[in-house]
C-alpha positions in Angstrom: 8.9 -32.2 -33.9 6.8 -32.8 -30.7 3.6 -31.0 -29.5 4.3 -30.4 -26.2 1.3 -29.2 -23.6 2.7 -26.9 -21.3 0.6 -26.7 -18.2 -0.1 -23.8 -15.5 2.7 -24.3 -13.1 1.6 -24.8 -8.9 2.4 -21.3 -7.6 2.3 -23.3 -4.2 0.8 -22.3 -1.0 -1.9 -24.1 -1.6 -3.2 -21.5 -4.6 -5.5 -23.6 -7.2 -5.6 -21.0 -9.6 -4.4 -18.0 -11.4 -5.9 -15.4 -13.6 -3.9 -14.6 -17.1 -3.1 -11.4 -16.8 -1.4 -10.5 -19.9 -0.1 -12.8 -23.0 4.1 -11.7 -24.4 4.0 -14.3 -27.1 1.8 -14.6 -30.2 1.0 -18.0 -32.0 3.5 -18.5 -34.4 6.7 -16.8 -32.4 9.8 -18.5 -32.0 10.9 -18.5 -28.6 13.7 -19.7 -26.6 13.7 -21.3 -23.0 12.8 -19.0 -20.2 11.4 -16.4 -22.5 8.1 -15.0 -20.8 5.2 -16.3 -22.1 2.8 -14.7 -20.0 2.1 -13.0 -16.5 -0.2 -14.6 -14.1 -2.0 -13.3 -11.0 -2.8 -15.0 -8.0 -3.9 -13.9 -4.7 -1.1 -13.4 -3.4 1.1 -11.6 -6.5 1.5 -11.2 -10.0 4.5 -13.4 -11.6 6.2 -14.3 -14.5 5.7 -17.8 -16.5 8.9 -18.7 -18.3 9.0 -21.2 -21.0 10.5 -24.4 -20.1 12.0 -25.3 -23.7 12.6 -23.8 -27.3 10.2 -24.0 -29.9 7.4 -22.5 -32.0 4.3 -21.4 -30.2 1.4 -23.1 -31.6 -1.6 -22.4 -29.7 -2.4 -20.2 -26.9 -5.6 -22.3 -25.0 -6.1 -19.4 -22.7 -7.1 -16.0 -23.1 -6.2 -12.6 -21.6 -8.5 -12.8 -18.3 -9.0 -16.1 -18.0 -8.7 -18.1 -14.2 -7.4 -21.0 -14.8 -6.1 -24.1 -12.8 -3.1 -25.3 -11.8 -2.2 -28.5 -14.4 -4.4 -26.7 -17.5 -2.8 -26.7 -20.5 -2.3 -22.7 -21.4 -0.1 -23.1 -24.2 1.0 -25.9 -26.8 4.8 -25.6 -27.9 6.2 -27.0 -31.1 9.9 -28.3 -29.7 12.3 -30.7 -30.5 13.4 -31.5 -26.7 10.0 -31.9 -25.3 10.5 -31.1 -21.2 9.2 -33.7 -18.4 6.7 -31.1 -16.6 6.3 -31.5 -12.9 2.7 -32.3 -12.2 1.7 -31.8 -8.3 5.3 -32.8 -7.2 5.5 -35.4 -9.5 6.1 -35.5 -13.0 3.6 -36.1 -16.1 4.8 -39.6 -16.0 4.4 -40.6 -12.5 1.2 -38.4 -12.3 -0.3 -40.5 -15.0 0.5 -43.9 -13.8 -0.7 -42.8 -10.3 -3.9 -41.9 -12.0 -4.2 -44.7 -13.9 -3.5 -47.1 -10.9 -5.9 -45.3 -9.1 -9.0 -45.8 -11.7 -7.9 -49.0 -11.6 -8.4 -49.7 -8.2 -11.4 -47.7 -8.1 -13.0 -50.0 -10.7 -12.2 -53.3 -9.5 -15.0 -55.6 -8.6 -15.2 -56.2 -4.7 -14.3 -59.8 -3.9 -17.9 -62.1 -3.1 -18.1 -62.8 0.5 -18.0 -66.4 1.5 -19.0 -68.4 4.6 -15.5 -68.7 5.3 -14.5 -65.3 4.8 -17.8 -63.6 6.8 -17.0 -66.0 10.1 -12.9 -65.3 9.9 -12.5 -61.1 8.7 -9.0 -60.7 7.7 -6.7 -58.3 10.7 -4.9 -56.7 7.8 -6.4 -53.1 6.9 -5.4 -50.2 4.5 -4.7 -47.2 6.0 -7.9 -45.9 4.1 -10.8 -48.4 4.1 -14.3 -48.4 3.0 -16.4 -47.7 6.1 -20.0 -49.7 4.8 -17.5 -52.8 4.1 -16.3 -52.6 7.6 -19.6 -52.6 9.0 -21.1 -55.4 7.2 -18.2 -57.4 8.3 -18.7 -56.8 11.7 -22.5 -57.7 11.7 -21.8 -60.8 9.7 -19.6 -62.5 12.0 -22.3 -61.8 14.5 -24.7 -63.3 12.4 -25.6 -67.4 10.8 -23.8 -67.7 7.4 -27.1 -68.3 5.7 -28.5 -64.7 5.9 -26.2 -63.3 3.6 -27.6 -60.3 2.0 -28.0 -60.1 -2.0 -24.7 -59.7 -4.1 -26.3 -57.0 -5.8 -27.5 -55.0 -2.7 -23.8 -55.4 -1.1 -22.4 -54.6 -4.3 -24.3 -51.2 -4.5 -23.9 -50.1 -1.1 -19.9 -50.1 -1.2 -19.8 -48.6 -4.2 -22.6 -45.7 -2.7 -20.9 -45.0 0.8 -17.3 -45.3 0.0 -16.1 -43.3 2.7 -11.8 -42.7 3.4 -10.4 -42.3 6.7 -7.4 -43.3 8.7 -8.0 -46.1 11.0 -7.3 -43.7 14.1 -9.7 -41.6 13.0 -12.3 -44.3 12.4 -12.0 -45.1 16.2 -12.1 -41.7 17.1 -15.2 -41.2 15.3 -16.9 -44.8 17.0 -15.9 -43.7 20.5 -18.0 -39.9 19.8 -20.5 -42.2 17.7 -20.2 -39.9 14.2 -21.5 -41.5 11.2 -18.7 -41.1 9.0 -20.8 -41.4 5.9 -22.4 -38.2 7.4 -19.1 -36.3 6.9 -17.5 -34.3 3.6 -13.7 -35.2 4.3 -11.6 -32.2 3.8 -8.6 -34.3 3.1 -6.6 -35.2 -0.3 -9.2 -37.3 -2.0 -12.0 -36.5 0.5 -10.1 -38.3 3.2 -12.2 -37.8 6.8 -10.0 -36.0 9.1 -10.8 -35.8 13.1 -11.5 -32.2 12.5 -13.9 -32.7 10.1 -15.6 -34.8 13.2 -14.7 -32.3 15.8 -16.6 -30.0 13.1 -19.4 -32.4 12.9 -19.8 -32.5 16.9 -19.8 -28.8 17.4 -23.5 -28.9 15.7 -26.3 -27.3 18.1 -28.8 -30.4 17.8 -31.6 -27.8 17.9 -33.6 -28.5 15.0 -34.5 -25.2 14.7 -30.7 -24.4 13.3 -29.3 -25.0 10.2 -25.6 -25.7 9.6 -23.4 -26.5 6.9 -20.3 -29.1 7.4 -17.6 -27.8 4.8 -14.1 -28.1 6.2 -12.5 -25.3 7.7 -15.4 -23.7 8.9 -18.8 -24.5 10.7 -21.5 -21.3 10.3 -25.1 -20.7 10.3 -26.5 -20.8 7.3 -25.6 -17.7 5.3 -28.9 -15.1 5.5 -29.1 -12.8 2.7 -28.6 -8.7 3.2 -31.3 -6.8 2.3 -30.8 -2.5 1.9 -31.5 0.2 0.0 -29.5 -0.3 -3.2 -29.6 3.4 -3.6 -27.4 4.1 -0.4 -25.3 0.9 -0.8 -23.1 -0.7 -3.2 -22.1 -4.7 -3.7 -18.8 -5.7 -4.9 -17.6 -9.1 -5.0 -15.5 -10.9 -2.5 -12.6 -12.1 -4.2 -8.9 -12.2 -5.0 -6.8 -11.4 -2.6 -9.3 -10.2 0.2 -11.2 -13.6 -0.3 -8.1 -15.1 0.2 -7.0 -13.4 3.7 -10.8 -14.0 4.4 -10.3 -17.8 3.9 -7.3 -17.8 5.6 -8.6 -16.0 9.0 -11.6 -18.1 9.3 -9.6 -21.6 8.6 -6.9 -20.4 11.6 -10.1 -19.3 14.0 -12.1 -22.3 13.0 -9.1 -24.9 13.6 -6.3 -23.2 16.2 -7.9 -22.3 19.6 -6.2 -19.2 19.8 -5.1 -17.7 23.2 -3.4 -14.4 23.8 -1.8 -13.2 26.3 -0.3 -9.4 27.1 2.8 -8.2 28.0 4.0 -4.9 28.7 8.2 -3.7 29.1 11.1 -1.3 29.3 12.1 -0.3 25.6 14.8 2.4 26.4 17.5 0.6 25.5 15.9 -1.3 22.7 15.3 2.4 21.1 18.6 3.2 21.8 19.9 0.4 20.0 17.6 1.5 17.1 18.7 4.8 16.7 22.4 4.1 16.7 22.2 1.2 14.2 20.1 3.4 11.9 22.3 6.2 12.2 25.4 4.0 11.5 24.3 2.1 8.5 22.7 3.3 5.2 19.3 1.1 5.4 17.0 2.5 7.5 16.7 0.2 10.5 13.1 0.0 11.8 11.6 -1.8 15.4 10.2 -4.7 13.0 13.9 -6.1 11.9 15.1 -6.1 15.6 12.2 -7.8 16.9 12.6 -10.3 13.7 16.5 -11.2 15.2 15.0 -10.6 18.7 12.7 -13.8 18.7 14.9 -16.5 17.0 16.9 -17.0 20.4 14.1 -17.5 22.3 12.4 -20.1 19.6 15.3 -21.9 20.1 15.2 -22.1 24.1 11.5 -23.2 23.6 11.2 -25.1 20.6 7.5 -26.2 20.5 6.9 -22.3 19.9 8.2 -22.7 16.5 6.6 -25.9 16.1 3.4 -27.1 14.0 0.4 -29.7 14.6 -0.2 -31.4 11.1 -3.6 -31.6 11.4 -4.0 -34.3 8.4 -2.1 -36.6 10.6 -2.2 -35.7 14.4 1.5 -35.3 14.1 3.7 -32.3 15.8 6.0 -31.1 13.5 9.3 -29.9 15.1 11.4 -26.9 12.8 14.7 -26.7 13.1 14.8 -23.5 11.1 14.1 -20.1 11.9 12.2 -18.4 9.1 9.8 -15.2 10.4 6.7 -14.0 8.4 6.2 -10.6 8.6 2.5 -9.5 8.0 1.9 -6.0 5.8 -0.4 -4.2 4.9 -1.1 -3.5 1.5 -3.6 -1.7 -1.3 -5.1 -5.1 -1.9 -5.1 -6.5 1.9 -2.7 -7.8 4.2 0.8 -10.3 3.0 3.1 -12.2 5.1 6.6 -12.0 3.2 8.8 -14.5 5.0 12.2 -14.0 5.7 14.2 -17.4 5.7 17.2 -18.5 8.0 17.2 -15.5 9.8 19.5 -17.2 12.6 22.0 -16.6 9.6 21.4 -13.4 9.0 22.7 -9.8 10.7 20.1 -7.5 11.6 21.3 -5.0 8.7 20.5 -7.9 6.5 17.3 -8.6 7.8 16.4 -4.7 7.4 17.4 -4.3 3.6 15.9 -8.0 3.0 12.6 -6.8 4.5 12.4 -3.3 2.6 12.7 -5.3 -0.5 10.0 -8.0 0.0 7.3 -5.1 2.1 8.0 -3.4 -1.9 7.4 -6.0 -3.8 4.7 -7.2 -1.5 2.7 -3.8 -2.2 3.2 -3.7 -6.0 1.9 -8.0 -5.8 5.0 -8.4 -7.9 6.6 -11.0 -4.9 7.3 -14.7 -5.6 5.1 -17.2 -3.6 8.5 -18.5 -2.9 9.0 -15.5 -0.6 5.4 -16.2 1.1 6.0 -20.3 2.1 6.8 -22.1 4.8 7.1 -19.3 7.3 7.4 -20.5 11.0 6.8 -17.7 13.6 5.1 -14.5 12.4 5.8 -10.7 13.9 2.8 -8.7 13.1 3.0 -4.7 14.0 0.2 -3.0 15.6 1.7 0.5 16.4 1.3 1.3 12.4 -1.6 4.0 11.1 -3.0 5.1 14.7 -1.5 6.0 17.8 -4.1 4.9 19.8 -4.5 1.6 19.7 -3.6 -0.4 23.2 -4.1 -4.2 22.3 -4.7 -6.4 19.7 -5.1 -10.1 19.3 -3.1 -10.9 16.3 -4.4 -14.3 14.4 -2.2 -17.1 14.2 -0.9 -17.4 10.9 -2.0 -21.6 10.3 -0.6 -23.8 10.5 2.2 -22.1 12.6 1.9 -22.1 16.0 2.0 -18.2 17.5 2.4 -14.9 16.2 3.7 -11.6 17.9 2.1 -7.9 17.9 4.0 -5.2 18.6 2.4 -2.4 20.4 3.4 1.4 20.0 6.3 2.5 22.2 5.0 5.2 25.1 6.7 7.0 27.3 5.0 6.6 30.4 5.9 7.4 34.4 6.7 4.5 36.0 7.7 3.6 39.9 11.5 3.2 39.5 11.5 2.4 43.5 9.6 2.4 46.3 10.2 6.6 46.9 10.7 7.4 42.9 8.9 7.9 39.6 10.6 8.4 36.5 9.2 8.5 32.7 10.7 6.0 30.7 9.7 4.1 27.3 7.4 1.4 27.6 5.8 -1.5 25.0 3.1 -3.6 24.6 3.6 -7.3 23.2 0.8 -9.4 22.7 1.2 -13.0 22.0 -1.5 -15.1 20.1 -0.5 -19.0 20.4 -2.1 -22.5 19.7 -3.6 -23.3 22.9 -3.5 -27.2 21.7 0.4 -27.1 21.9 1.6 -24.0 24.0 0.4 -23.7 27.4 0.1 -20.7 29.0 3.2 -21.2 31.4 5.2 -21.7 28.2 3.8 -18.5 26.2 4.8 -16.4 29.4 8.5 -18.0 29.9 8.9 -17.8 26.1 8.1 -14.0 26.3 10.1 -13.5 29.4 13.3 -14.6 27.4 12.4 -12.4 24.4 11.7 -9.1 27.3 15.1 -10.0 28.9 16.7 -9.0 25.6 15.0 -6.0 24.8 15.5 -4.8 28.1 18.9 -5.4 28.1 20.3 -5.1 24.6 23.8 -6.7 25.6 22.1 -9.7 26.5 20.1 -9.6 23.3 23.1 -9.4 21.5 25.1 -11.6 23.1 22.4 -14.2 22.0 22.7 -13.3 18.3 
């Protein structure tokens, strides 16, 4: 028998911790593979954690109510067949080997500089290099060899000023006159990204302004709020609401938003919705119709379905169509994602959306149903009748989001002499202006609107 240490699995979507909501096993219990060990709650959902193997519960290392990091041991299982658990997408063996290799690299003593190597610095550099060593090499080539710095000082500076950044990021920093050693990198292992440099450059020069660099935000130093405690109440910004705040701040900080507003005739669209709703058991709302209607436009204008990878400065062109639907819940906004919309009918989308929304609102939705979106729609018409316009926030790292307004009857000019009352709908597209120009956004929306105003065109595209 082997004591297998079972670690909290990675729920995905960048989540790094979860709270133990309920234990379903006690120490000493015999269990089978896939028996539920406990329930955990992340910022997005409450989910079950199944056992990866049969055995006996030897120890629970976390208690109900504890918040534990992903990869932390939560239970020890006595088993004859311990599985190879995944840690960050790799097996424990692979992760441990990588960790050992990394530690060896970090503790390796730097080679002593000789006059020969100082005069002829090597041209081959790793993608992640040492900022101070690079600067010293440049200085050494420009001065006589007999002016070497003491060896002890070199080693101290090398160890304390280690900065990780890609070569193109270093070139960008030199061009902008930014010292990488003064930036806290937000990339993997503290790597400095171009976005971190841009954040540094946004700081006002005025000495009176105090800023804190902590990617992805650059904000004024927080000021405490003084209030009459007898007439106010404080509660912690935590859980889903905190995650929403972080996501919105990340999106608005990294992505230069531009929002364009549109209005079109919805007469035929309304009639199509009513026909489908009448002929099917599942309730057909306007949202499934829009989810399906945007896909042909995304195919026609693939840049709207793309993203920018800010860690590599690459455009990622996605050839699949996973549409997120912003959903209001009592705990905050959640975006379930309907996968491969291009392969599903309007009725199938309506059924799946109804199920996902219900799961989102009772916090039982699977993390996998909240991931891998390529485009998002949000219904701005719910919870009120008087809203006329909205500027949806992009669900980063996606490139665009479509806000759907309320359908209203309005008088419109049919021709030079005739005015008629027609159903009209307002649409608002927010998009990443680094990737999508206003002209492309307009063309994309005109393509969508063609299908809304003429449902024969829409159905011929599906």
